[in-house]
C-alpha positions as CSV (number, residue, x, y, z in Angstrom):
1,M,-41.6,-72.9,56.1
2,K,-41.4,-69.5,57.8
3,S,-37.6,-69.7,57.6
4,T,-37.8,-70.4,53.9
5,T,-40.1,-67.4,53.4
6,R,-37.8,-65.1,55.3
7,Q,-34.8,-66.3,53.2
8,I,-36.7,-65.6,50.0
9,S,-37.7,-62.2,51.3
10,L,-34.1,-61.5,52.3
11,R,-32.8,-62.4,48.9
12,K,-35.3,-60.1,47.2
13,S,-34.2,-57.3,49.5
14,V,-30.6,-57.9,48.6
15,I,-31.4,-58.0,44.9
16,R,-33.3,-54.7,45.2
17,R,-30.5,-53.0,47.0
18,G,-28.1,-54.4,44.4
19,L,-30.2,-53.1,41.6
20,N,-30.5,-49.7,43.3
21,R,-26.7,-49.5,43.7
22,K,-26.2,-50.5,40.1
23,T,-28.7,-47.9,38.9
24,L,-27.0,-45.3,41.0
25,R,-23.5,-46.2,39.7
26,S,-24.8,-45.9,36.1
27,L,-26.3,-42.5,36.8
28,L,-23.0,-41.3,38.4
29,A,-21.0,-42.7,35.5
30,A,-23.2,-40.9,33.0
31,L,-22.9,-37.6,35.0
32,V,-19.1,-38.0,35.1
33,V,-18.9,-38.6,31.3
34,A,-21.2,-35.5,30.7
35,C,-19.0,-33.4,33.0
36,S,-15.9,-34.7,31.3
37,Y,-17.3,-33.9,27.9
38,G,-18.1,-30.4,29.1
39,T,-14.6,-29.8,30.4
40,S,-12.8,-31.5,27.5
41,Q,-13.7,-28.9,24.9
42,A,-10.9,-26.9,23.3
43,A,-10.3,-23.6,25.0
44,D,-8.4,-20.4,24.2
45,I,-5.6,-19.6,26.7
46,E,-4.4,-16.0,26.5
47,V,-0.9,-14.8,26.9
48,T,-1.2,-11.1,28.0
49,N,2.3,-10.1,28.9
50,L,6.0,-10.6,28.1
51,N,6.9,-12.0,31.5
52,D,8.9,-15.2,31.8
53,A,6.4,-16.6,34.4
54,G,3.3,-15.8,36.4
55,A,-0.2,-14.9,35.5
56,G,-0.8,-14.2,31.8
57,S,2.7,-15.5,30.9
58,L,3.5,-18.0,28.1
59,R,4.9,-20.4,30.7
60,E,1.7,-20.5,32.6
61,A,-0.3,-20.9,29.4
62,I,1.7,-24.0,28.4
63,E,1.4,-25.4,31.9
64,N,-2.4,-25.0,31.9
65,A,-3.1,-26.0,28.3
66,A,-5.0,-29.3,27.6
67,A,-5.1,-31.3,24.4
68,G,-6.7,-29.3,21.6
69,D,-6.4,-25.9,23.3
70,R,-5.1,-22.8,21.5
71,I,-2.6,-20.4,23.0
72,V,-3.5,-16.8,22.0
73,F,-1.1,-13.9,22.2
74,D,-3.0,-10.8,23.0
75,I,-0.1,-8.3,23.7
76,P,-0.7,-4.9,22.1
77,G,2.5,-3.6,20.6
78,G,4.1,-7.0,20.6
79,G,7.6,-7.6,21.9
80,T,10.0,-10.2,23.0
81,I,9.6,-12.9,25.7
82,T,13.0,-13.6,27.1
83,L,13.1,-17.0,28.9
84,A,15.0,-17.4,32.1
85,S,14.8,-21.2,31.9
86,D,13.5,-24.0,29.8
87,L,9.8,-23.9,28.9
88,P,7.6,-26.9,29.9
89,E,7.4,-29.6,27.3
90,I,4.3,-29.6,25.0
91,T,3.0,-33.2,25.3
92,D,-0.3,-33.0,23.4
93,S,-2.0,-31.2,20.5
94,L,-1.8,-27.4,20.7
95,S,-1.9,-24.4,18.4
96,F,-0.6,-20.8,18.5
97,T,-2.0,-17.6,17.2
98,N,-1.5,-13.8,17.6
99,V,-4.6,-11.5,17.6
100,N,-2.5,-8.4,17.1
101,I,-0.5,-7.1,14.2
102,S,2.6,-6.6,16.2
103,S,4.8,-9.7,16.3
104,I,5.7,-11.7,19.3
105,I,9.2,-13.1,19.6
106,I,10.2,-15.9,22.0
107,D,13.9,-15.8,22.9
108,H,15.0,-19.0,24.6
109,D,18.5,-17.5,24.8
110,V,21.0,-20.3,25.7
111,H,18.3,-22.5,27.1
112,S,16.8,-25.6,25.5
113,P,14.6,-25.2,22.4
114,L,10.9,-25.3,22.7
115,S,10.2,-29.1,22.9
116,I,7.2,-30.9,21.6
117,T,7.0,-34.6,22.7
118,G,3.5,-35.5,21.4
119,G,0.4,-34.4,19.7
120,V,-0.3,-32.3,16.6
121,V,1.1,-28.7,16.8
122,N,0.4,-25.7,14.6
123,F,2.8,-22.8,15.5
124,G,1.0,-20.3,13.3
125,E,3.2,-17.2,12.9
126,L,5.3,-17.9,16.0
127,Q,8.8,-16.5,16.0
128,V,11.4,-18.2,18.1
129,I,15.1,-17.2,18.4
130,G,18.0,-18.2,20.5
131,T,21.2,-20.4,20.3
132,G,21.0,-23.5,18.1
133,T,17.8,-25.2,17.3
134,N,14.7,-23.2,18.3
135,I,12.0,-25.8,18.1
136,E,12.3,-29.5,18.4
137,L,9.7,-32.1,17.7
138,S,10.2,-35.7,18.9
139,P,9.1,-38.9,17.0
140,A,5.6,-38.8,18.6
141,A,4.8,-35.2,17.5
142,T,3.3,-33.9,14.3
143,L,4.0,-30.4,12.7
144,I,1.2,-28.8,10.7
145,G,0.6,-25.4,9.2
146,D,-1.1,-23.6,6.3
147,G,-0.2,-20.2,5.0
148,E,1.3,-18.7,8.2
149,Q,5.0,-17.9,8.3
150,L,6.8,-19.8,11.2
151,T,10.1,-18.2,12.0
152,A,12.6,-20.6,13.7
153,D,15.2,-23.2,13.1
154,I,13.3,-26.4,13.5
155,A,14.3,-30.0,14.0
156,V,11.6,-32.6,13.4
157,S,12.1,-36.3,14.0
158,G,8.3,-37.0,14.0
159,T,5.9,-36.2,11.2
160,I,5.5,-33.1,9.0
161,A,2.0,-32.8,7.4
162,P,1.3,-29.4,5.7
163,G,-2.3,-28.2,6.0
164,S,-4.7,-27.0,8.7
165,S,-4.9,-30.5,10.0
166,E,-3.0,-33.8,9.7
167,T,-6.0,-35.4,7.9
168,A,-5.2,-36.9,4.5
169,G,-6.5,-34.8,1.6
170,V,-6.2,-31.4,3.4
171,I,-3.9,-29.3,1.2
172,G,-1.6,-26.8,2.8
173,N,1.5,-24.6,2.5
174,L,3.8,-24.9,5.5
175,I,6.2,-21.8,5.4
176,I,9.3,-21.9,7.5
177,T,11.6,-18.9,7.8
178,G,14.8,-20.5,8.9
179,Q,16.3,-24.0,8.7
180,L,14.4,-27.2,8.7
181,D,16.2,-30.4,9.9
182,A,13.9,-33.2,8.9
183,T,16.4,-36.0,9.6
184,D,14.6,-39.3,10.2
185,S,11.2,-37.7,10.0
186,T,8.1,-38.8,8.1
187,I,6.9,-36.2,5.5
188,Q,3.3,-36.6,4.6
189,V,2.1,-34.7,1.5
190,D,-1.2,-34.6,-0.4
191,V,-1.1,-34.2,-4.2
192,M,-4.2,-33.3,-6.2
193,G,-3.9,-33.2,-10.0
194,G,-6.1,-31.3,-12.5
195,A,-6.3,-27.7,-13.4
196,P,-5.3,-25.8,-11.4
197,T,-3.1,-28.3,-9.6
198,S,-3.1,-28.3,-5.8
199,H,-0.6,-30.0,-3.6
200,D,1.1,-29.7,-0.2
201,L,4.3,-27.6,-0.1
202,I,7.0,-27.2,2.5
203,D,8.5,-23.8,1.8
204,V,11.8,-23.2,3.6
205,T,13.8,-20.0,3.3
206,G,17.0,-21.6,4.7
207,E,18.3,-25.1,4.3
208,A,16.1,-28.2,4.3
209,I,17.9,-31.3,5.6
210,V,16.1,-34.5,4.6
211,T,18.6,-37.2,5.5
212,D,16.8,-40.6,6.0
213,A,13.5,-38.9,6.0
214,T,10.6,-40.9,4.5
215,L,8.4,-39.1,2.0
216,T,4.9,-40.5,1.9
217,P,2.5,-39.1,-0.8
218,N,-1.3,-39.2,-0.8
219,F,-2.5,-38.9,-4.4
220,V,-6.0,-37.5,-4.4
221,G,-8.4,-37.9,-7.4
222,S,-7.4,-39.2,-10.8
223,D,-6.7,-36.1,-12.9
224,Y,-3.1,-36.8,-13.8
225,S,-1.0,-37.3,-16.9
226,A,2.4,-38.7,-17.7
227,G,4.9,-35.8,-17.5
228,D,3.1,-33.9,-14.6
229,S,5.5,-32.7,-11.8
230,F,4.5,-31.6,-8.3
231,T,7.1,-29.8,-6.1
232,V,6.4,-30.7,-2.4
233,I,9.6,-29.3,-0.8
234,T,11.5,-26.2,-1.7
235,A,14.4,-24.6,0.1
236,S,16.1,-21.3,-0.9
237,T,19.6,-22.3,0.2
238,G,19.3,-25.9,-0.9
239,V,17.9,-29.4,0.0
240,T,20.6,-31.6,1.5
241,G,20.7,-35.3,2.4
242,T,19.1,-38.3,0.8
243,L,15.6,-39.4,1.5
244,A,15.3,-42.9,3.0
245,N,12.9,-43.9,0.1
246,S,14.4,-41.7,-2.6
247,T,14.3,-44.6,-5.1
248,N,10.8,-45.7,-4.4
249,V,8.1,-45.6,-7.1
250,F,4.5,-45.0,-6.0
251,Q,1.6,-46.4,-8.0
252,L,-1.2,-43.9,-8.3
253,P,-4.2,-45.5,-6.7
254,S,-6.8,-44.3,-9.2
255,N,-4.7,-44.5,-12.3
256,P,-3.7,-48.0,-13.3
257,F,-1.0,-46.9,-15.8
258,L,0.6,-44.0,-13.9
259,E,3.2,-44.0,-11.2
260,A,5.2,-41.3,-9.4
261,S,8.9,-41.2,-8.7
262,I,10.8,-38.8,-6.4
263,N,12.9,-36.2,-8.2
264,A,15.4,-34.7,-5.7
265,M,17.0,-31.5,-7.1
266,A,19.4,-28.9,-5.6
267,N,16.6,-26.7,-4.2
268,D,13.5,-28.8,-4.6
269,V,11.9,-32.2,-4.1
270,A,9.2,-33.1,-6.6
271,F,7.0,-36.1,-7.6
272,Q,7.3,-36.9,-11.3
273,I,4.3,-38.7,-12.9
274,Q,5.2,-41.3,-15.5
275,D,3.7,-44.2,-17.4
276,N,4.4,-47.5,-15.5
277,G,4.8,-49.5,-18.7
278,L,2.1,-52.1,-17.8
279,T,-0.1,-53.4,-20.5
280,F,-3.9,-53.2,-20.6
281,A,-4.0,-57.0,-20.2
282,E,-1.9,-56.8,-17.0
283,V,-4.3,-54.4,-15.2
284,L,-7.6,-56.0,-16.3
285,E,-9.3,-59.1,-15.1
286,G,-11.9,-61.4,-16.7
287,C,-11.9,-63.3,-20.0
288,N,-13.5,-60.7,-22.3
289,Q,-11.7,-57.8,-20.6
290,I,-8.3,-59.4,-21.0
291,A,-9.0,-60.4,-24.7
292,T,-10.1,-56.8,-25.5
293,A,-7.3,-55.3,-23.5
294,A,-4.7,-57.4,-25.4
295,E,-6.1,-55.9,-28.6
296,L,-5.7,-52.4,-27.3
297,D,-2.1,-53.3,-26.4
298,R,-1.5,-54.5,-30.0
299,L,-3.1,-51.4,-31.5
300,T,-0.7,-49.2,-29.4
301,G,2.0,-50.2,-31.9
302,V,0.1,-50.8,-35.1
303,G,-3.1,-48.7,-34.9
304,T,-4.0,-45.6,-36.7
305,V,-2.8,-42.2,-35.5
306,D,-6.2,-41.4,-34.1
307,Q,-6.4,-44.8,-32.4
308,V,-3.0,-44.5,-30.7
309,A,-3.9,-40.9,-29.5
310,V,-7.1,-42.2,-27.9
311,I,-5.3,-45.2,-26.3
312,T,-2.6,-42.8,-24.9
313,A,-5.3,-40.6,-23.4
314,L,-6.9,-43.7,-21.9
315,R,-3.6,-44.7,-20.2
316,N,-3.6,-41.3,-18.5
317,G,-7.2,-41.8,-17.3
318,S,-8.7,-43.3,-14.1
319,G,-9.3,-47.0,-13.5
320,D,-13.0,-46.4,-13.9
321,N,-12.4,-44.8,-17.3
322,V,-10.3,-47.8,-18.3
323,D,-12.9,-50.3,-17.1
324,G,-15.7,-48.4,-18.8
325,A,-13.8,-48.3,-22.1
326,I,-12.9,-52.0,-22.1
327,G,-16.6,-52.7,-21.2
328,Q,-17.8,-50.6,-24.1
329,L,-15.3,-52.2,-26.5
330,S,-16.2,-55.7,-25.5
331,G,-19.1,-56.3,-27.8
332,T,-20.6,-59.0,-25.5
333,I,-24.1,-58.1,-26.7
334,Y,-23.5,-60.2,-29.9
335,P,-23.0,-63.6,-28.2
336,S,-25.6,-62.6,-25.7
337,L,-28.2,-62.3,-28.5
338,V,-27.5,-65.9,-29.4
339,D,-27.7,-67.0,-25.8
340,G,-31.0,-65.1,-25.4
341,E,-32.5,-66.8,-28.5
342,I,-31.6,-70.3,-27.2
343,N,-33.2,-69.6,-23.9
344,Q,-36.3,-68.1,-25.6
345,I,-36.7,-71.2,-27.7
346,Q,-36.3,-73.4,-24.7
347,N,-39.1,-71.7,-22.9
348,N,-41.3,-71.6,-26.1
349,V,-40.8,-75.4,-26.6
350,H,-42.1,-76.1,-23.1
351,A,-44.9,-73.6,-23.4
352,I,-46.1,-75.4,-26.6
353,R,-45.6,-78.8,-24.9
354,D,-47.9,-77.9,-22.0
355,R,-50.4,-76.3,-24.5
356,V,-50.9,-79.4,-26.7
357,L,-49.7,-82.5,-24.8
358,L,-52.6,-85.0,-23.9
359,Q,-55.1,-82.3,-22.8
360,R,-57.8,-84.0,-20.7
361,D,-60.6,-82.0,-22.4
362,D,-59.2,-82.9,-25.8
363,L,-59.6,-86.6,-24.8
364,V,-63.2,-86.0,-23.9
365,A,-63.8,-84.3,-27.2
366,S,-61.3,-86.1,-29.5
367,G,-61.5,-85.6,-33.2
368,H,-62.1,-81.9,-32.9
369,W,-59.8,-79.1,-34.0
370,S,-58.5,-76.9,-31.2
371,P,-57.2,-73.6,-32.5
372,W,-55.7,-71.1,-29.9
373,V,-54.2,-67.7,-29.7
374,R,-52.1,-66.4,-26.7
375,G,-50.2,-63.3,-26.0
376,F,-46.9,-63.8,-24.2
377,G,-44.3,-61.9,-22.2
378,M,-40.9,-63.2,-21.4
379,S,-37.9,-62.1,-19.3
380,L,-34.4,-63.5,-19.4
381,S,-31.9,-62.4,-16.8
382,T,-28.3,-63.4,-16.2
383,N,-25.7,-62.3,-13.7
384,V,-22.0,-61.6,-14.0
385,D,-20.1,-64.9,-14.0
386,D,-16.8,-66.0,-12.5
387,C,-15.0,-64.7,-15.5
388,L,-16.4,-61.2,-14.8
389,T,-18.4,-61.4,-18.0
390,E,-21.4,-59.0,-17.7
391,G,-24.8,-60.5,-17.8
392,Y,-27.7,-59.3,-19.8
393,R,-31.4,-58.7,-19.4
394,Q,-33.9,-59.5,-22.2
395,E,-37.6,-58.6,-22.3
396,V,-39.8,-60.2,-25.0
397,G,-43.4,-59.7,-26.0
398,G,-45.4,-61.4,-28.7
399,V,-48.3,-63.4,-30.0
400,E,-48.6,-67.2,-30.4
401,I,-51.2,-68.8,-32.6
402,G,-51.8,-72.5,-33.3
403,T,-54.2,-75.3,-34.0
404,G,-54.3,-79.1,-33.7
405,I,-56.3,-82.2,-33.4
406,L,-56.2,-85.2,-31.0
407,T,-57.9,-88.3,-32.4
408,Q,-59.5,-91.2,-30.6
409,S,-56.7,-93.5,-31.8
410,G,-54.2,-91.5,-29.6
411,L,-52.6,-89.6,-32.4
412,G,-52.3,-85.9,-32.1
413,M,-50.9,-83.2,-34.4
414,H,-50.5,-79.5,-33.9
415,G,-49.0,-76.5,-35.7
416,F,-48.1,-73.1,-34.3
417,A,-46.4,-69.8,-35.0
418,Q,-44.9,-67.1,-32.7
419,F,-44.3,-63.5,-33.5
420,G,-42.3,-61.4,-31.0
421,S,-40.1,-58.4,-30.4
422,A,-37.3,-58.2,-27.8
423,N,-35.1,-55.7,-26.1
424,T,-31.7,-56.9,-24.9
425,T,-29.5,-54.8,-22.6
426,M,-26.1,-55.5,-21.1
427,R,-25.8,-55.1,-17.3
428,G,-23.6,-52.2,-16.4
429,L,-22.8,-51.4,-20.1
430,D,-24.6,-49.0,-22.4
431,Q,-25.3,-51.7,-25.1
432,E,-28.7,-52.8,-26.3
433,A,-30.5,-54.4,-29.2
434,E,-34.0,-54.3,-30.5
435,S,-35.0,-57.6,-32.2
436,S,-38.0,-59.0,-34.1
437,S,-38.5,-62.8,-34.3
438,Y,-40.7,-65.0,-36.3
439,R,-40.9,-68.7,-35.4
440,F,-42.9,-71.6,-36.9
441,G,-43.3,-75.3,-35.9
442,G,-45.3,-78.3,-35.4
443,S,-45.7,-81.4,-33.2
444,V,-46.9,-84.9,-33.3
445,Q,-47.8,-87.1,-30.4
446,Y,-49.1,-90.6,-29.8
447,L,-50.7,-92.0,-26.6
448,G,-50.6,-95.8,-26.0
449,E,-52.1,-97.8,-23.2
450,F,-49.5,-96.7,-20.6
451,A,-47.0,-94.6,-22.4
452,Y,-46.7,-91.7,-24.9
453,A,-44.3,-90.1,-27.3
454,M,-44.1,-86.6,-28.6
455,A,-41.9,-84.9,-31.2
456,M,-41.7,-81.3,-32.1
457,G,-39.7,-79.2,-34.5
458,G,-39.5,-75.8,-36.2
459,F,-37.5,-72.9,-37.4
460,G,-37.4,-69.1,-37.1
461,F,-35.6,-66.0,-38.2
462,Q,-34.8,-62.7,-36.5
463,D,-33.8,-59.1,-37.2
464,H,-31.5,-57.4,-34.7
465,E,-30.6,-53.7,-34.5
466,V,-27.6,-53.2,-32.2
467,E,-26.4,-50.0,-30.6
468,R,-23.3,-49.7,-28.4
469,S,-22.1,-46.5,-26.7
470,M,-18.5,-45.7,-27.5
471,S,-18.4,-42.5,-25.5
472,A,-15.2,-43.6,-23.7
473,F,-13.4,-43.3,-27.1
474,T,-15.3,-40.5,-28.8
475,T,-17.7,-38.2,-27.0
476,G,-21.3,-39.1,-27.9
477,A,-20.3,-41.8,-30.4
478,I,-22.5,-44.8,-30.9
479,A,-21.6,-48.0,-32.9
480,E,-24.6,-49.4,-34.8
481,S,-25.2,-52.6,-36.8
482,D,-28.2,-54.5,-38.3
483,I,-27.9,-58.3,-38.2
484,D,-30.1,-61.2,-39.4
485,G,-30.4,-64.5,-37.6
486,T,-32.0,-67.9,-38.0
487,D,-32.8,-70.8,-35.7
488,Q,-33.9,-74.4,-35.8
489,F,-35.1,-76.6,-33.0
490,V,-36.3,-80.2,-32.4
491,S,-37.7,-81.9,-29.3
492,L,-38.4,-85.5,-28.4
493,E,-40.3,-86.5,-25.2
494,L,-41.0,-90.0,-23.9
495,G,-43.1,-90.8,-20.9
496,T,-45.7,-92.7,-19.0
497,A,-49.3,-91.7,-18.7
498,R,-51.7,-92.8,-16.0
499,S,-55.3,-91.6,-15.8
500,V,-57.0,-91.8,-12.5
501,A,-60.6,-90.5,-12.4
502,N,-60.3,-87.0,-13.8
503,S,-56.6,-86.6,-13.3
504,L,-53.7,-87.4,-15.7
505,W,-50.2,-88.2,-14.2
506,L,-47.2,-88.0,-16.5
507,S,-43.6,-88.9,-15.9
508,F,-41.3,-88.0,-18.7
509,I,-37.8,-87.5,-20.1
510,S,-37.2,-85.1,-23.0
511,L,-34.4,-84.0,-25.2
512,Q,-34.2,-80.6,-27.0
513,G,-31.7,-79.6,-29.7
514,I,-31.4,-76.0,-30.7
515,R,-29.3,-74.2,-33.2
516,V,-29.0,-70.4,-33.6
517,E,-27.1,-68.6,-36.3
518,L,-26.2,-64.9,-36.4
519,D,-24.9,-63.3,-39.6
520,S,-21.7,-61.3,-39.6
521,A,-21.8,-57.6,-39.0
522,E,-19.8,-54.4,-39.6
523,E,-20.5,-51.6,-37.3
524,S,-20.8,-48.0,-38.3
525,G,-20.3,-44.9,-36.2
526,L,-18.1,-41.9,-35.3
527,S,-15.6,-43.9,-33.2
528,D,-12.3,-45.2,-34.4
529,F,-13.0,-48.4,-32.5
530,D,-16.1,-49.9,-34.3
531,L,-16.2,-53.7,-34.5
532,L,-16.2,-56.3,-37.2
533,V,-18.2,-59.3,-36.0
534,R,-17.9,-62.7,-37.6
535,G,-21.0,-64.9,-38.0
536,I,-22.0,-67.1,-35.0
537,E,-23.3,-70.6,-35.1
538,D,-24.0,-72.1,-31.8
539,D,-25.8,-75.3,-30.6
540,S,-27.6,-76.3,-27.4
541,L,-28.5,-79.8,-26.3
542,R,-30.7,-80.0,-23.2
543,S,-32.6,-82.7,-21.4
544,M,-35.4,-82.6,-18.9
545,I,-36.6,-85.2,-16.5
546,G,-39.9,-84.4,-14.7
547,L,-43.4,-85.0,-13.6
548,S,-46.7,-83.3,-14.5
549,L,-50.3,-83.5,-13.3
550,A,-53.4,-82.4,-15.2
551,R,-56.8,-82.3,-13.6
552,T,-60.1,-81.6,-15.3
553,N,-63.4,-80.6,-13.6
554,E,-66.8,-79.5,-14.7
555,T,-67.7,-76.0,-13.7
556,A,-70.7,-73.7,-14.3
557,L,-68.8,-72.1,-17.1
558,G,-67.6,-75.4,-18.7
559,L,-64.6,-77.7,-18.3
560,A,-61.6,-76.4,-16.4
561,T,-58.3,-78.1,-16.8
562,S,-55.3,-77.2,-14.6
563,Q,-51.9,-78.7,-14.8
564,V,-48.5,-78.3,-13.2
565,R,-45.1,-79.5,-14.2
566,V,-41.8,-79.6,-12.5
567,G,-38.5,-80.9,-13.8
568,W,-34.7,-80.7,-13.9
569,L,-33.3,-79.1,-17.0
570,H,-29.7,-79.9,-18.0
571,E,-27.4,-78.4,-20.7
572,F,-24.9,-80.8,-22.2
573,L,-22.9,-78.4,-24.4
574,D,-21.3,-75.0,-23.7
575,Q,-22.8,-72.8,-21.0
576,Q,-21.9,-69.6,-23.0
577,R,-21.7,-68.5,-26.6
578,A,-18.6,-67.2,-28.4
579,V,-18.0,-64.8,-31.2
580,Q,-14.9,-63.5,-33.0
581,T,-14.6,-59.7,-33.3
582,A,-12.0,-57.3,-34.5
583,I,-11.5,-53.6,-34.2
584,E,-11.9,-51.9,-37.6
585,G,-8.8,-50.2,-38.9
586,A,-5.8,-50.7,-41.1
587,S,-4.8,-54.1,-39.7
588,P,-7.8,-55.8,-38.0
589,E,-7.1,-59.0,-36.0
590,F,-9.9,-61.1,-34.7
591,Y,-10.2,-62.1,-31.0
592,N,-12.7,-64.1,-29.1
593,L,-15.5,-62.8,-26.9
594,R,-18.1,-64.8,-25.0
595,S,-21.4,-64.3,-23.3
596,T,-21.9,-64.8,-19.6
597,A,-22.2,-68.4,-18.3
598,T,-25.9,-69.0,-17.7
599,G,-25.4,-72.3,-15.8
600,R,-25.7,-75.9,-16.7
601,D,-28.7,-77.0,-14.6
602,W,-32.0,-75.4,-13.8
603,I,-35.2,-76.1,-11.9
604,S,-38.0,-75.9,-14.5
605,V,-41.6,-75.4,-13.6
606,G,-44.8,-74.9,-15.6
607,A,-48.4,-74.2,-14.8
608,Q,-51.5,-73.8,-17.0
609,L,-55.2,-73.2,-16.6
610,D,-57.8,-73.8,-19.4
611,W,-61.3,-72.7,-18.3
612,G,-64.3,-72.9,-20.6
613,F,-66.7,-69.9,-20.6
614,F,-69.1,-69.8,-23.7
615,L,-69.6,-71.0,-27.3
616,G,-66.9,-73.7,-26.9
617,G,-64.2,-71.3,-26.1
618,Q,-61.8,-71.6,-23.2
619,F,-59.8,-68.9,-21.3
620,T,-56.1,-70.0,-21.1
621,L,-53.4,-68.8,-18.7
622,A,-49.9,-70.3,-18.4
623,Y,-46.5,-69.8,-16.8
624,Q,-43.1,-71.2,-17.7
625,G,-39.9,-70.7,-15.7
626,N,-36.4,-72.0,-15.5
627,L,-34.2,-70.8,-12.6
628,N,-30.7,-71.4,-11.2
629,S,-28.2,-69.3,-9.2
630,Q,-26.8,-67.7,-12.4
631,S,-29.8,-67.0,-14.6
632,A,-33.6,-67.1,-14.9
633,F,-35.8,-67.2,-17.9
634,Q,-39.5,-67.2,-17.6
635,S,-42.7,-66.3,-19.4
636,G,-46.4,-65.7,-18.9
637,L,-49.1,-66.4,-21.5
638,I,-52.7,-65.5,-21.7
639,G,-55.3,-66.1,-24.4
640,T,-58.1,-68.4,-25.5
641,R,-58.8,-71.5,-27.5
642,W,-61.8,-73.2,-29.1
643,H,-63.1,-76.6,-30.1
644,W,-64.4,-77.0,-33.7
């Protein structure tokens, strides 16, 4: 036992020592990193004399320089540094500058040129003379510069990137007084369109040799037009040799219809911006977008002068401008209005169903009329679908009134009316509609010993005021239209009913048929791209299988009936609505647009509370909802009803 205790104590001691050592190593490592960070900061290394070697010489400065350091010439009166032997190679990033007005000349005489084998180097206004090439950069080295005049004959097989750094998007002017041999190099240039234009430039006073060099452009922004030209290399005595990618064409990343080609001339190399010849339909994705894009392609050849001018300007624009224009022109709000009406009616049918079907307190007081009034709010929301059709959001508010009777024989009849207004907006598009709706209907039901049947039907009509922004085509333009619509609906439900004490269980299957019609429309507005919209007739056939439970209890304020319903709702017909539209003009041609796909199956839930309070009246509160991964439409209702 004592031996075991000593072993445990020994292991604990070893663990403690191990932890102490581990902690010490961590502290030492942190200290080393901190010290390394402190010593790795860039420093200025001064050259204070014209000596070939020794303290304050250029040779010593290069030998002592670390990555990122700057060699500073501080020699009043300037002069020439004549080298007695080759300078050390520069192997990492370094820059040069002169703090005096007088120039400093480095004469390597017959010795090897100044050699850079790695890193990013900015020579500033360095002057190097001597036999043959004066400065030589290997494939691992990068030459930068902006505004300073570098005097030397330079050979670069690495990278040339004008600017104060090699970072993409940093515009610069690299000036070389002498010859530039860029054979086998990579020449990176930034180009920025707009007014005024800004782009990298390699400006050589002598000859620029570009044999097998690779020119790699970085196009910044999207402000370009076909016909623009950007000179990126100029040489006073000529540009010789052929670039390795002289025939390449570069697609501008932010302009889907523009590309750049290399234009090599006697003294200059430039990028020429041109139209790539693609159609709108080739650069767009999604059903509605492609259909609309194809119409723009057609109008390019047959449209009015104003339409063609706008389309041409659009082809010079950014991808965002093109997407926005296609989205505005796609009048998806029209089929979305129809889809919204169908889903409104679906929710209204189930709201009425829960309001009038086999109410427990009606059974207690059968033979009495039960009028009611409820205010309702509804929201419908759909997402973008797999065809990239934008979804919509619809908000509805209104009033529902009705009355009915349930007799002791099991027969019940009800009538109702709903008056509402709605706002419909397209997601991501500046399109909306203000609508007013008026809907009327009735129902009849019969309760047998174990089963029941219920039928419902009605009709309605709507007024829609549509506004669509057309700012992508004409600044501040809005396309407007006023449209009328109608609807009809029927519903049939069969089920079993079982009463247990003060509870009523229902299992049911129902079928709803809905038709919505929207009149044709002709938009008005300042744009040359207003739409003609043909009338829409669309049908929906939906079924629901579900269960519901109603429970009635006596309270101090009278009878209280609560009920819940859950079901599976299924659409048999199309998941989206379609409309034919055409762009107004000399030769309109209709093409198809569709609403977003709202899905084929939903979870459907309902809940309702009727609570008596005084003089035979009851407070009523209800919720209806249908939900799937693609869409949701739901409503809340609050009001009162009475027994007469």
